[in-house]
Each structure stands twice: as structure tokens, then as C-alpha cells.
C-alpha positions as CSV (number, residue, x, y, z in Angstrom):
1,M,16.4,10.0,-64.9
2,A,18.4,10.9,-68.0
3,R,18.2,7.3,-69.2
4,G,14.5,7.3,-68.6
5,G,14.0,10.4,-70.7
6,G,16.2,8.9,-73.5
7,G,14.0,5.8,-73.4
8,G,10.9,8.0,-73.7
9,R,12.3,9.8,-76.7
10,G,13.3,6.4,-78.2
11,G,9.8,5.1,-77.8
12,A,8.4,8.3,-79.4
13,G,10.8,7.8,-82.2
14,R,9.7,4.3,-82.9
15,G,6.0,5.3,-82.6
16,G,6.7,8.2,-85.0
17,G,7.8,5.7,-87.7
18,Y,4.2,4.7,-88.2
19,D,3.2,8.4,-88.8
20,D,5.7,8.5,-91.6
21,F,4.1,5.6,-93.4
22,H,2.8,6.6,-96.9
23,E,0.2,4.7,-98.8
24,E,0.8,3.9,-102.5
25,K,0.0,6.9,-104.6
26,D,-2.8,6.9,-107.2
27,L,-1.1,6.1,-110.5
28,G,-4.0,7.2,-112.6
29,K,-7.2,5.8,-114.1
30,F,-7.7,2.0,-114.1
31,Y,-8.8,2.3,-117.7
32,D,-7.8,5.2,-120.0
33,S,-9.7,5.1,-123.3
34,K,-7.3,7.7,-124.9
35,L,-4.3,5.7,-124.0
36,V,-5.8,2.5,-125.3
37,K,-6.6,4.2,-128.6
38,R,-3.0,5.4,-128.9
39,L,-1.7,1.8,-128.2
40,M,-4.1,0.3,-130.7
41,V,-2.1,2.0,-133.4
42,Y,0.8,-0.4,-132.5
43,A,-1.5,-3.4,-132.3
44,K,-3.2,-2.8,-135.7
45,P,-0.4,-4.5,-137.8
46,Y,-1.1,-7.7,-135.8
47,T,-4.9,-7.8,-136.4
48,R,-4.8,-11.0,-138.3
49,L,-2.7,-12.7,-135.6
50,F,-5.2,-11.5,-133.0
51,I,-8.1,-13.1,-135.0
52,L,-6.1,-16.3,-135.4
53,T,-5.4,-16.4,-131.7
54,I,-9.1,-16.0,-130.9
55,I,-9.9,-18.8,-133.3
56,V,-7.3,-21.0,-131.6
57,V,-8.8,-20.2,-128.2
58,L,-12.3,-21.2,-129.4
59,I,-11.0,-24.5,-130.9
60,L,-9.1,-25.2,-127.7
61,S,-12.2,-24.6,-125.6
62,G,-14.2,-27.0,-127.8
63,L,-11.5,-29.7,-127.5
64,Q,-11.5,-29.3,-123.7
65,I,-15.3,-29.7,-123.6
66,I,-15.3,-32.7,-125.9
67,Q,-12.9,-34.8,-123.8
68,P,-15.4,-35.8,-121.1
69,Y,-18.0,-36.5,-123.8
70,I,-15.6,-38.9,-125.5
71,T,-15.1,-40.6,-122.2
72,K,-18.9,-40.8,-121.7
73,I,-19.3,-42.5,-125.2
74,G,-16.6,-45.0,-124.3
75,I,-18.2,-46.0,-121.0
76,D,-21.8,-46.0,-122.2
77,R,-21.3,-47.9,-125.4
78,F,-18.4,-50.3,-124.7
79,I,-18.1,-50.8,-120.9
80,I,-21.4,-50.4,-119.1
81,F,-24.6,-51.6,-120.8
82,S,-28.0,-50.4,-119.6
83,N,-30.5,-52.4,-121.6
84,A,-33.5,-53.5,-119.6
85,K,-36.6,-55.4,-120.3
86,L,-39.9,-53.6,-120.9
87,N,-43.2,-55.3,-120.6
88,L,-45.5,-53.5,-123.0
89,S,-47.9,-56.4,-123.6
90,Q,-51.0,-54.4,-122.3
91,T,-51.9,-53.1,-125.7
92,D,-55.3,-51.9,-124.5
93,D,-53.7,-49.4,-122.2
94,P,-53.4,-46.0,-123.9
95,Y,-50.3,-45.1,-122.0
96,I,-48.6,-48.3,-123.2
97,Q,-49.6,-47.6,-126.7
98,E,-48.1,-44.1,-126.4
99,V,-44.8,-45.5,-125.1
100,R,-44.6,-48.1,-127.9
101,G,-45.1,-45.4,-130.5
102,Q,-42.8,-42.8,-128.9
103,Y,-39.5,-44.7,-128.7
104,D,-37.6,-46.2,-131.6
105,G,-34.9,-48.8,-131.3
106,M,-36.7,-51.2,-129.0
107,I,-35.7,-54.8,-129.6
108,P,-38.6,-57.2,-129.6
109,L,-38.0,-60.3,-127.5
110,A,-39.3,-63.8,-128.0
111,E,-42.1,-63.2,-125.5
112,E,-45.0,-61.3,-127.0
113,G,-45.1,-57.7,-125.9
114,W,-41.7,-57.7,-124.3
115,F,-38.9,-55.5,-125.5
116,L,-35.3,-54.7,-124.7
117,F,-34.5,-51.0,-124.5
118,D,-31.7,-48.7,-123.2
119,H,-33.5,-47.3,-120.1
120,T,-31.2,-44.2,-120.1
121,E,-32.9,-43.1,-123.3
122,L,-36.3,-43.1,-121.6
123,D,-37.8,-39.8,-120.5
124,P,-37.4,-39.6,-116.7
125,A,-41.1,-39.3,-116.3
126,D,-41.8,-42.4,-118.4
127,A,-39.0,-44.3,-116.6
128,A,-40.6,-43.4,-113.2
129,E,-44.1,-44.4,-114.4
130,L,-42.9,-47.7,-115.9
131,E,-41.0,-48.6,-112.7
132,K,-44.0,-47.7,-110.6
133,R,-46.1,-50.1,-112.7
134,G,-43.5,-52.8,-112.5
135,L,-43.1,-52.8,-116.3
136,L,-39.4,-51.8,-116.4
137,G,-37.0,-54.5,-115.3
138,K,-34.0,-53.8,-113.1
139,E,-31.8,-56.5,-114.6
140,K,-29.4,-55.3,-117.3
141,F,-28.7,-57.3,-120.5
142,Y,-25.8,-57.5,-123.0
143,I,-26.8,-57.8,-126.7
144,V,-24.9,-60.3,-128.9
145,N,-25.6,-59.6,-132.6
146,M,-24.0,-62.0,-135.0
147,E,-23.9,-59.3,-137.6
148,N,-21.1,-57.7,-135.6
149,Y,-18.8,-60.8,-136.1
150,S,-17.3,-62.4,-139.2
151,G,-15.2,-65.3,-140.1
152,A,-13.5,-67.4,-137.4
153,E,-14.7,-64.9,-134.8
154,A,-18.3,-65.5,-135.7
155,D,-17.8,-69.3,-135.5
156,S,-16.2,-68.8,-132.0
157,V,-19.2,-66.7,-130.8
158,E,-21.7,-69.3,-132.1
159,A,-19.8,-72.0,-130.3
160,I,-19.9,-70.0,-127.0
161,I,-23.7,-69.5,-127.4
162,A,-24.2,-73.2,-128.1
163,R,-22.0,-74.1,-125.1
164,F,-23.8,-71.8,-122.7
165,G,-27.2,-71.9,-124.3
166,E,-29.1,-71.8,-121.1
167,R,-27.7,-68.4,-120.3
168,F,-28.6,-66.8,-123.6
169,Q,-32.0,-65.7,-124.7
170,A,-32.9,-65.3,-128.4
171,T,-34.7,-62.2,-129.5
172,A,-37.3,-61.9,-132.2
173,N,-34.6,-60.8,-134.5
174,E,-32.6,-63.5,-136.3
175,G,-29.0,-63.9,-135.1
176,E,-29.5,-61.7,-132.1
177,Y,-29.2,-62.9,-128.5
178,I,-29.2,-61.3,-125.0
179,I,-27.5,-62.3,-121.8
180,S,-27.9,-60.8,-118.4
181,Y,-25.1,-59.2,-116.6
182,N,-25.0,-61.9,-113.9
183,N,-24.8,-64.7,-116.4
184,L,-22.2,-62.8,-118.4
185,Q,-19.9,-62.8,-115.3
186,K,-20.1,-66.6,-115.2
187,I,-18.6,-67.0,-118.6
188,P,-14.9,-67.8,-118.7
189,R,-12.6,-64.9,-119.4
190,S,-11.2,-66.3,-122.7
191,D,-14.8,-66.7,-124.0
192,L,-15.7,-63.3,-122.7
193,I,-12.9,-61.7,-124.6
194,T,-14.1,-63.3,-127.8
195,L,-17.7,-62.3,-127.0
196,R,-16.9,-58.7,-126.4
197,A,-14.4,-58.3,-129.2
198,K,-16.5,-55.4,-130.7
199,D,-16.3,-53.6,-127.3
200,R,-12.6,-54.0,-127.1
201,R,-12.2,-52.6,-130.6
202,G,-14.5,-49.7,-129.7
203,I,-12.5,-48.9,-126.6
204,L,-9.3,-49.0,-128.6
205,I,-10.7,-46.5,-131.2
206,I,-12.1,-44.3,-128.4
207,G,-8.7,-44.3,-126.7
208,L,-6.9,-43.3,-129.9
209,I,-9.5,-40.5,-130.5
210,Y,-9.0,-39.3,-127.0
211,F,-5.2,-39.4,-127.3
212,G,-5.5,-37.5,-130.6
213,V,-7.7,-34.8,-129.0
214,L,-5.1,-34.5,-126.1
215,L,-2.3,-34.0,-128.6
216,L,-4.3,-31.4,-130.6
217,S,-5.2,-29.6,-127.4
218,F,-1.5,-29.4,-126.4
219,A,-0.6,-28.1,-129.9
220,M,-3.4,-25.5,-129.8
221,Q,-2.4,-24.4,-126.3
222,Y,1.2,-24.1,-127.3
223,G,0.2,-22.1,-130.4
224,Q,-2.0,-19.8,-128.4
225,I,0.7,-19.0,-125.8
226,Y,3.4,-18.6,-128.5
227,M,1.3,-16.2,-130.6
228,M,0.1,-14.1,-127.7
229,T,3.7,-13.8,-126.4
230,W,5.0,-13.0,-129.8
231,I,2.4,-10.4,-130.4
232,G,3.0,-8.8,-127.0
233,Q,6.7,-8.6,-127.4
234,S,6.4,-7.3,-131.0
235,I,4.2,-4.5,-129.8
236,L,6.6,-3.6,-127.1
237,F,9.5,-3.6,-129.6
238,D,7.6,-1.3,-131.9
239,I,6.7,1.1,-129.0
240,R,10.4,1.2,-127.9
241,N,11.5,1.9,-131.5
242,A,9.0,4.7,-131.8
243,V,10.1,6.2,-128.5
244,F,13.8,6.0,-129.4
245,E,13.1,7.5,-132.9
246,H,11.1,10.3,-131.3
247,L,14.0,11.1,-128.8
248,Q,16.5,11.1,-131.6
249,N,14.5,13.6,-133.6
250,L,14.3,16.0,-130.7
251,S,16.4,19.2,-130.9
252,L,19.5,19.7,-128.6
253,K,17.7,22.6,-127.0
254,F,15.1,20.1,-125.5
255,F,17.9,18.1,-123.9
256,D,19.6,21.2,-122.6
257,G,16.4,22.3,-120.9
258,N,15.5,18.9,-119.5
């Protein structure tokens, strides 16, 4: 009986522990404008550094945004080509006339009324309408412009075109040829490297630019963290010095009473 009673008191003791639980006390306002104004006095000497840090953050944000755009340029211009044939020979059609006058950069082909154009630059509505009419081809073509080559490289490209002449098509522009993606895959690797020398150089330049942007981003991020840390620690140091100076200037009577 005695043990039973003791157990009951023990259980009550354990249960009472939850009654003694105290929630965290309210430490004050989440934002105190008066306190912020007092602290701004210590931040004022570092105004220029604050502004410089904001500028660095803006530059860093721009560098982070530009990285995928650089990748897009490298892929669209030097890896994947999206030039397709356009049949705009129906000159009596008002819509065809509108399309021919709306877009610049169309390469005229040997066939009258046929053009080569980057279909990604077409307005989505125009692309859908041209596909619906069967005027926009699905096969993609690579452009070989002899103006992009010089010296021995130009001679090598001319030899490749002469050797695989049945796979190349001349455009209406002198020294300009096109070859479909399927035919381009059939060309030997060594000749393909020569043919796409401009693309290889472009990829190299894009890679160097991207690497430079990464280095600049790292430097900007390091500078931002360093400046923010230095500003914060300097403000804390100034506040500590002000507090200690205030304490040292207090009378002995204050310390006797506190």
C-alpha cells in the first residue's frame, strides 16, 4: 500500500513536470524603428562600402543571369543548326508576300522562290501557318560560306565540296553552299573537322568567355561576402568601443548602486 502510494506521488511528480514548462518569453518588437535609427549612427561611416556592396550584388546577379544565355549562344550558333527551306514561290498570295517582306536574312536558293531561313526566328504563328501549308521544310541544313575560310583552309573546304558535290547544294549567293544534316553525318570525321572549323573556333571563344564570367562571378561573390563581413564586424567593434567608453565615463556612485 505504501509503495503504491509512493508510485502515485511519483507519477504525479512526473506529470507535474509538464505544468512547470515555460514558453520562451517575448523579447520585444520584431522591428524597432527607434533602435534602428540609433544603430544607423554606427553604420553611417560605412555608407560608401554599403553602396559598393549593392553594386557588386547587382553585377553578380547580372553575371549569373548571363551564364545560361552564353550557353544558348554556343549551342544555337555553333552546335545545332536550325536552317530550314521555305517555299515562297507563290508570289500572288498576299500572305506569302507579307512573309517575304517581314523577315530579313533569308538566303535565296538556286530554285526560284525557295529560301533558307532559321525557323527559330519565325513568329510562332507564321511558323504554324507555313507548316500547315507545307511550305516550311522539316529537314535542317548547314551553311558553308567560303568567306569564312582563308588560305589553305579554304582550299581544303573547296576540295571537300568537290569530292562530295552530290551532297552539297549551291545557293543563289556566290561561294555559298548548303548541306543537309543527314548528308553532313556521312562526311568523314577529318573532313567534318575542316568543314566546321569556324564552329570549333566559336565554341572555343564561347568557352573562354564562359570561363571568364565564372571567374568574375567568383571574385564578385568573394568581394561581396568579404565586404559585408568586414562592415558588420566593424560596426560591432564601434558599438563595443562606444559601450566601454560610456561605462568608463560613468561615476563610481553608479557602480556602487548597481
